[in-house]
C-alpha positions, 0 to 999 in steps of 0.5 A, spaced: 080 476 060 085 471 064 088 470 070 089 477 072 083 481 068 076 479 066 073 478 059 068 482 057 062 477 059 065 477 066 066 484 066 059 486 064 056 481 069 060 485 075 058 491 072 050 489 072 050 485 078 055 487 083 057 494 082 051 497 078 054 504 076 051 509 072 058 510 068 063 505 066 070 506 063 073 499 060 080 498 061 086 494 060 084 492 053 089 492 048 094 492 053 097 485 054 097 480 048 094 475 053 088 479 054 082 478 049 076 482 048 074 489 046 070 495 049 065 493 043 064 486 046 063 488 053 058 493 051 054 487 047 055 483 054 052 489 058 046 489 054 041 494 056 043 495 063 042 502 063 050 504 064 053 509 060 060 506 057 065 511 055 071 507 051 077 511 052 083 510 048 090 512 051 090 519 052 083 521 051 080 525 057 073 526 059 069 530 064 063 528 069 
């Protein structure tokens, strides 16, 4: 998190309370040394929101 991205807690809040999607794909983790947080932390903060999380790595593909 920081000035330009959300930390896992803020991202989980936005997912649960604002966007309310069926699926979520965490992004920007590990891309910037100032950005802290991991998909695991995001999923923990998300709790039981009924959102399927796909923590992809660069180059991974997924079909819906």
